[in-house]
N, C-alpha and C positions, 0 to 999 in steps of 0.2 A: 158694847161695840159690835155685837154680832149682826145687827141690822143697820149698820152704818150705811147711809145712802151716798153714793158718789154720782158723778155725771154719767149720762147714758154712754158717752164716748168711752169713759174708763171701764164701765161695766161690760161693754161689748168687746173690749180688747182681749183677745186670747192669743196664745202662741204655743207652738210645739218647740220647746227649748232644747237646743243641742246641748246646752250646758248641763241639763239633767242627765243626759247620757254620759257626759264627761265626769259628772260627780260619781257615778257608779265606778268608773275606772279609778278615780282618786281614792275611793274607799277601799278598793281591793289592793291598791298599791300601799296604802297606809297599813294594811294588815299583813304586808310582806309578800303579797302575791303580785309578781310583775305582770302587769297588763298594759298593752299598748293602746294608746289613745289616738285613733285616727279620725276623730270626729270634728275637731276644731279647725277652722280655716285660719290657723295661727301658726306661729313659729316658736320653737323652743330656743331661747337665746343661746344656750350652750352649744347648739348645733348650727343655728342660723342667727348669729349676732348681726346687729345693724352695721353698716360700713363704719370702720374705725374713724375715718376722716369726718363722717357726719357726726359721730359721737364727740369727737374732739371740738368741732365747731360749735356744737350746742353747749358743751361745757364752757368753752371760751366765752360764749355770749352770756351765760349766767355769771361767770366771773367778771365780765364787763358791766355787770349791774343792769342789764337790759330786762328789767322785771316789771316795768310799768305797762300800761295798756298798749297793745299794738294798734296799728291803724285799722279801722273797720274795713273788712274785706281783704285784708292782706297788706303787709309791708311792701312798699314800692319796690325795694331791692329784690324781694322774693318774687313778685309778679314779673319783674323784668327777667329774672333768672328762669322762671317757668316758661316764659315766652321763648327764650333762647333754647331751653331744654327740649320742648316739644317740637320746635322747628328743626333742631339738629337731629333728633332721633326719629321723628315721625312726619316731618314736612307739614306740620300744622302751622298755619300762618295766622297768628293772633297777636294783638297788641296787649300790653299790660292792663289797659282799662277794659279789656274784654275777658279778664280773668278775675276770679274771686277765690279767696282762701278762707278755710274754716278749720275747726277742730276735727279733722277727718272728713271722710266723704259723706257720712250719714246726714249731718245737718244740711248739706247741700242738696241731697235728694229731697228732703222734706221741703226746703225752700223752693226748689224748682217746681215741685208739684203745686205748692201754694201760689206760686207766681203765675202759673199757666192755667190750672184747672179750677173751674167753679164747682161748688157742691153738686153732686149728681151727675156730672159729666163723666164720660167713660175714658178709662186708661187701658190700653191693650198691653198685656204681658203674657209671656209663655210659661208653661210649666214643663219640666222642673225649672225653678229659678229661685234665687235667694231673696226672701223677705219682701218681695214686691207688694204682696197682699197687705202687709201691715202699714206700709207707707201710704198706700191707696186708702186704707181705712182711716188713717189719721188725717188725710186730706179731704175726707168726706166725699170721695169720688166713688165711682162705680167700676168695679173690675170687669174687664172683658178678657176672658181667659182662653188662650189657644194651647191645647195640649199637643206637644211635639212627639215625634216618633223616634225610636231607637235607630231605625234604618237611616234617619237623617241626622244621626248623632245628637238628638234632642235639640235641634236648632230649627227655627222657623224658616219656611219658604215663602216666596211671594204668592204662590198659589194658595197657601193656607191663610195668608194675610188678606188677600183680595176681597173675600166676602164680607169682611168686617171693617174695612178701612174707612168707610164713610161714617161709622158710628162714633169714632173716638176723637179726642183732641190731643192725646199723647200716646206714644208707643215707647215701650222700654226695650232696648236692645243691649245685650251683654255678650261680648266676645273678647277673649276666651270666656266661656260660660261657667259660672258657678251654679250647679254642682258638677257638671259633666266633664269639665276640662277639655271641651271641644271648641273649635273655632269655625266661624262662618267662612265658607269659601268665597273667593272673589266674585264669581259669577252670581252666586246666590245673593250675596250682599248687594251687588249692583242692581239685580232685579228688584229687590225690596226698596232700595233708594229711588229707583226710577218710578216705581209705583207710587211712593209717597210724594215725590215731586209732581208727578202728573195729577194726583189728587189735589195737591195744594194750588196748582195753577187754576183748577176749576173753582176752588174755594175762594181764592183771591178775587177772581172775576165776580163772584157772587157776594163779596164782602163778608165772608164767613171766617171764623177762627181757623187758622191752619192746623194741620196735624203735625205737632211738634215731636221731636225725637229726643228721648233721654238715652244717651249712648254711654254705657258703663264700660270704661276702658281700664279699670283698676288693675287688670292683669296683662295689659297689652305688651309689656316687655317679656313676659314669660311664655314664649312660644318655641316649640321644639321641632326637631327634624328639619325637613325642607320647608316647613310652613313659615310664612312671613306675615307680619302685621300689615294690613292694607289700610291706608288712610281713606276713610269713607268719602271724604270730599274729593279725592282724586278720581273716584268712580263716577260721581255726578256733582260737579261744583255747585249746582243750584241748591243742594241740600244744606249748604252752610247757613242759609237764612233761617233754617228751622231746627237745627240740631244743637244740643248742649252736651258737651262731653264732661264726665266726672272722673277724676283721677286722684292720685295722691301717692304718698311714700309708703303706705301701710303694707302692701303686698310685694311690690317690686324691690323694696329695700328692707324687707323683713322688719318693718318699723310699725307694727300694728299698735303699739302702745305709745308711740311718739305723737300721734294725732295731728298730722298736717295733711289736709286734703285740699283739692282745688277743682274748680269748674271753669270751662271756657266755652264761649258761645256768643250769640248776637248781643251787642252792647245793651240794648234796651232790657233784655231779660236779665243780664248780669247786674245791671244797675238796680233793677227791682229787687233781685235777691240780696244785693248789698244793703238796701234800705231795710229789708226785713231782718237781716243778720244784725244790724245795729241794735235792734230791740231784743233779739233773741240772745245775743251775746255769746254765741258759740264760736269764739275766736280761738285759733291756734295760739298757744303761748308764744310770746314774743321771742324768747331765746331759741325756741325750736324753729321759728320762722327765719330768724337771722342765720342760724346754723344751716338750715336747709338751703337757703339762698346761696351761701358761700360754697356748700358742697356741690350743688347742681352746676355751678360755674366750672367745676373741674371735670370737663367732659370726658377726657381719657380715663380719669379715675373712676367715673361712673361706669363707663364701658367695661373697664377691667373687672369691676365688682360684679356687674350683671353677667358677664361671660362665665365667671366661676360659679356664681349663684345658680344660674340656669343649669349648668352642668351637674351640680350637686343635686338639685331637685329632680332633674330628668333621670339621673342614675337610680334614685329611689323609686320613682314611678315605674321605671322599666323592670325593676326587681319584681314588683307585684304583677305587672302586666305579663311578664314571661311566666310567672308562676301560674296564673290563671289560664294562660294559653296552653301550658303543659297539661293542666288538668283537663282542659277542653279536648286536646288531642288524644288524651287517654280515654275519652268517651263520656266524661262527666258533663252534666248539663249546666255548665257555667260558661261565662264569657266576660270579656273586658274590651273596651274601646281603646285602641292604641293612643297613648298620650299625645296630645296636641298642644295644650297650653294650661296655664294656671298651676296649681299644686294638687290637682285632684285626678283620681282615676275612677272611671265608672265601671263598676263590677256587677255582673249579673249572676245571682245565685238562685237558680230555678229549682229549689230544693224543698218547697212546701209539699208536705205529704210523705216525706221520708222519715225514717225512724233512726234514732240514735242508738248507740251500743247498749243503752239502758232500756231500749224498746219504747222510748218516748217519741211520740209523733210531733214533727215540726209542722204544726197546723196553721201558723200565722207568721207574719214577718217579725212580730215581737218574739216568737219562739226562736226564730233564726238569730235574732240579736242576742238572746240569752245563751244560745248554743255557742255562738262565736266568742262570747265572753268566757264561757266555761272551758271550751275545748281549744279554741284558737288563741285565747288570751288577748283578744282585740275587740275594740268597739268601732263600728262603722255607723254611718247615718243613712237610713233608708230614704229613698227618693220621695216617699209620701210626705216627708218633712218639707219637701220643696214643691208640694202641690199635686203630686201624682196620686193615683188611686192607691189605697192601702194595701192592695194585693200585689203591687209592683215588685218584681224580683230584683230591682236595681238598687245599688248602694253606692254612696260616695266614700272614697278612701282618701284622706288628706295626709300628705307626707311631711308637712312642715314641722312636726314635733318629734321626728325620729332620726336616729343616726343610721348610717349604712348598716352597721351590725344589727341594730334593732330591726331594720327592714328585712334583712336576711333571716333573722330568727323568726319574725312574724310570718314571713312567707313559708317557712318550714311548718309552723304551727297550723296555718290555714290549709296547707296541703294534707297534713295528717287528719285534720278535722273533716275535710270533705271525703277523704278516702275511707274514714272509719264509719261513715253513714251506711245504714242498711237500705236495701231496695231503692237506692238512689237512681233517679232517672238518668239514662245515658242516651247519647245520640244513636 
């Protein structure tokens, strides 16, 4: 079996798996060494359970024997509930037949790419970002990568987009952004949307395929401080003809394993995606759909859950943000971007070239990862996993798997680990 031949697509598919980093943590914990896993964009149910009302409704649906095939593209009662949900919370005005449901957001991303992009056509995405390159590869498309800057919170600007806008048929936008936990400001987003609309007005006149927008809003409820989620359509209503939003319950309701995701956008695109989904069969289980529909109708219950959920996540993010800022003020060459959204904190550890207390030089980012495992008892994800250069000093810290006490303990460990380095660069 050593020379077993597979498809060229399969043989060319590679990945940098965050799960491999997570496995290192699991092995250490199995050996009795408490190590904190801040790698996964997931939630530990003992700290962040799904809403109890959602759980009750799903169980009731199973007990009601709703275990046959669901309607392709989503049960009508769920699509009606989603339409009301996104209207109430975000002023998104979409009808149930402009909404499609699947087993989480990922199948919808694949279907959207296949519905819009022909082989070889270009898709614009920014780095750092989550998994775009793999979906583009599976769609046989060509990536057009724009590397963002830390001074812009790793978010694209209209100026960066403008030189490339005529080359692509799809652009991926994610805010709040995974991995940085940052959000596009209103003026920046409006400039981008205005640019896309202006480009599409030219394309329509020339009978060309428009530049469509895949707008990933999976974290749109998780925004902190005085930041607010801005409905992109309110900034330029004409963008509605070209944008498909993808969302679900996985992040905003700590329900990553429940697998209910949805997309909403122009009806012709949604109908095409529904036809593809019928053959793919990546449907959300019927009891989960019914349970989610009933839960989303309880608008005040949803609001109450989100208020506490956001508070708990933000408290953890701030523990680490304050820790890094204290080290920065003490003169160490570290930094962090103030939490804005999602469950992530961007941390800069500019410590390549320093020596440990054992006189080992941290020569690479991999050395830093091992040092953090050994001395800070924690695992982070380097930004090169998200497309940045391998020398990038930035890391993603995800707080969905820790308690408040865990966060405080880990913050103490990372403080000691940084302070114990020799010849560490300082400001």
